[in-house]
N, C-alpha and C positions, 0 to 999 in steps of 0.2 A: 541332678547337679542342685546342691542346696543354695549355693550363693545365687545363680542365675535364676533359678526357679522363684525364689523369695521375691529377687528384684523385678522380674517380669510379673508375677503374679500382682505386685503392688501397682506396678504402672497400669496393668491391665484392669485391675479393680477400680482405680481412681479416675479412670477418663480424663487423665490430664490432657490439656489443650497443648498443641504445639506452636509456641508464640514465636521462637526463634531457631527454625530448622537449621541443622548443621549442613555443610555444603562438601560432599565428596568430591574430589578433585581427580584429574589424569595425572598417572605417575611422573611423567617427564616434568610437570609443572610444579612439583614439590622442590623444596630447596635441599640440598646435601643434608643438612641436620635433620629434616624432617623425614627423607627416605631412612636415614640411619636409624632414626627414633622407631619408625614403623619395623624395619628388620630385627631391630633387638627386640621388640615386643613380641614378634613373631616366635624368635627363638626362646624367648622366656616361656613360652608355653609348653616347651619341653620339659621344663622343670617342675610343672605344676602337676600335682597328682590327679589321675584320671578320675571322672565322676562314675565312670561306668564298669570299669576292668581293672582288677588288682594288678599291679606291677607296670602299669601303663601310665601313660601321661596326658594331659589335657589336648595336647598336640595330636596323639593318637585319637581322641574322642571323634574328632570330625572326620576323617576317613571312615572309621567305625560306623558312624550314623550313616553317612552318605552310601555306603556300601549295603548297611542293614535295612534302612529305612527309606531312604532317598529313591531307589530303584522305583518305586510304586509311582512316583511324580513323572518319570520320563516318558514322553511320547503320549501326553496325557495332559488335560487341563492344569492340573496343579504344577506343572512345570516351573513356570516362573513363580508362582507365590510360594511354593515350598522353599525354593532356592532363597528367595527375598527373605524368608523368614532365618534360614540357615546363615547365611552371612550377616545378618543382623546379630545373631547370636556369637557368631564369630568376633564381631566388632565389640560386643559387649565383654568377651572374654579378653581380648586385648586391653581393653581399658580399665576394666575392673580387677583383673588378677595380675597384669603385667604394667599397669600404670601408664599406658598409651593415653596420649593428650590429644588426639587429632581423631579422624574419621578413616574408613576404610578408602583406598584410592582405587581407581578403575585404570585398565590398560586399555586405550582406545588403538586396538590391533589395525582399524582400518588405515590409520597413519603410517603402518609399517606393511602394508599388503605386499609391496614388492621386494622387499627387504627384510622379511620378517626375522631370520636369524640374527640381524644385526640391530634389533629393536633394542631401546635403552634398558628395559627391564632384564635384559640378558647381561648386562653390565657385572662384571666381577667385583668391581670396586664400589659402585652405587646401585647396584640391582640385585638380583637373585641369582646371578652366576650362569653359565651356559651348560653345557655337557662337556665330556671328555674328548680329547681329540680323535678323529675317527681312525687315524693310524696307531694310537696308542695300543701297546700290548694288552691282549685281555686280561681282565681283572679277576682274581680268585674269588671276589666276593660273590655274594648271591645278587644277582640283578634280575630286573624284570624283561622278559622277552629278550630281543638281541640289541637292546640298548645299553647305553653306558654309564657307569656312574658318575655323577656330577663331581668335578674336580676343581672347580674353582668357585669364588664367591663365598657368601656366608653359610651357604649349605653344603659346601664340598664335605665329602666324607660321612654325610648324615646318615646314620643307620634308622631305617623305620620297621615297622612290625607287621601291620596286617597286610595279607594279601588275600582276597576274598574274606571268608570267616575263619582263616587259619592265621595263627600266629607264625608268620614266616618272616623271621629278620632278613633285611637286605637293604642295599644301598639305595640312596633315592637316585633315580635314573632318568635321563632322557636322552634323546636322540634325533638329531636335526637334519636327518635323511643327509648324512654325510656332509652337512654345510650348504646344500643346495638352497635355491631361493624358493623352493616350495611353490611353484607357480599355481598349482592345482588348487593348494589350500587357500592361498593367498587370493586367488579368485573369488572364493566365497565371502571373504571379508571385505573385499575392495569398497570403496565408498558408494559407487553406484549400487551395488546389491544391498547394503543397508538402506539407502534410500528407498529403494523398491519394496523393501520389508515394511517401512515405515509407512509408505503409501496405502497398504494393505487395510481396509476397514473392517475385516472379520478377525475377531480375536483367535479363533481357532487356527485359522490359516495364518495368522502373524505368528503364534507360538510355534507351530509346527516348521515353518519356515525358518524361524530363527533357531530352533533346535538341531533341525537337520542341516542348516548352512553354517552359521559361524559358530554355533555351540560346538557341534561336533569337528569343525576344521580345525581348532586350534590344538584340543589334544591329540590329533591325528598327526599334525604336524609337529608337535613338540615330543611326542612319544613317550616312553617310559611309564612310570607311576600314572601321569596324567591321563594316559589312554584307559586306564581302568577304572573301575568303580570304588577304588580307593584313590581317585584322584586328588583328594583335598590334602593328601601327602606332599604334593608340590604346592608351595605357598602361592605359585602364578595362579593357582585354581581360583582364589580369591579374587585377584585382579581381573580375572577372565570373568568371573560370574557377576562381579560388580558392574564391569562393562555391559553384560546383558541386561543386567538389571536397569542399568541407565537406559539402554535401548527401548526397555519396556517402557520406563518413564517417559521417555521423549515421544513414544508411541500415543500414550494416555494424555499428554500435554497437547499433540496434535489433534487428537480426536477426543476432546474433553466429554462429548455426550456419551463416549464408549468407556469412560475411565473405569466403570464398574461392571464392563462386560467380561463374563467368565462363563464359557460352556466348552463342551467336548467330554471325553470320557472322564469319570471320575478319578481313575487311576489306570495305571499300564493294564493293558488286557482285559479292560471291563467295560461291558455293556451299559452300565449304570451313567447315567448323565450326572455332570457335575453341578454343583450349587455352592453359592456364596457362604451357606451355614455349613459345608463340609470342613471337618477338622483337619489341619496341618499337624500329622503328628511328629514327635522329636524323641520318641523311645525313651522317655524318661530322663532326658537329658535337660529337657525344658518343657512347660507345660504346652498342650496342644492348643492351637488357637484357631478361631473360625476364619477362612480365606477373606471374608469380608473385612476384617480387622487389619490386613496387609494390604489392601489395594491402593490407599493412598498414602504415598511416603511422607506426608505432612501431617499424619495423624499422631495421637498422643503417644502411641506404641513406637513408632520409627521416628519420626521428626528429622527428617533430612531431605535435601534436593541435589540436584546435579547442575 
């Protein structure tokens, strides 16, 4: 991706200091105008040509990368660092290609743990829409699993392409367990569960607890595309991962002596130990960078806080 590659390489090589970090905010704290600007920028990505595959869009590139590259980071030390860089690139695309004037937002799902299907992010008017009514007649469209095509909000009827490594056109789908409050998944994101994670002082135990708990709970609850490795097709993926990044940031603030703590497996199913000098790959979409360059959100490369 030439435009992002050049911009990031320039930032990376100049060692620019971060003097005025941006602030990422919770979705429900945004004004209606700010919400709609964000949603319009996300939709804009669908009209920008792909940097990686012919006849695809920039919107398609993010699930493609997550599916083909990102799996190495799951259940391993780079889980948080790789996704921190990944969502940073998404934010850069929104700003540089679609004129977005603000920053990524996060969804603090711990505020909705008891009533998750009714969270503000699922608003059809001022959010990302929900899913189809469970009693609606089956769709003739291709869907993922047994879930339903999103039929309200700004992403209603959206056709997406990748499923695994195949071009498999289908509707963006979700399934809220027929509208139930999803108590099991809510239990994993309740405030007490997050506070317990934040008290952990061992990085490996922290990231594994975060991945196996809240990280997995939200896709399991929402279903559809979000529950597969093509999860970035659901734009809620980025609010979810920004919240996960915020949780890591909070952990780093609470344990400043551990801000650079980074250990565990170097990648999924590997016996090699992780190092801060390891490279976070982006499959030609953007330059690979060393883990140590992503550990501090107020570095020259990132320059944000929560």
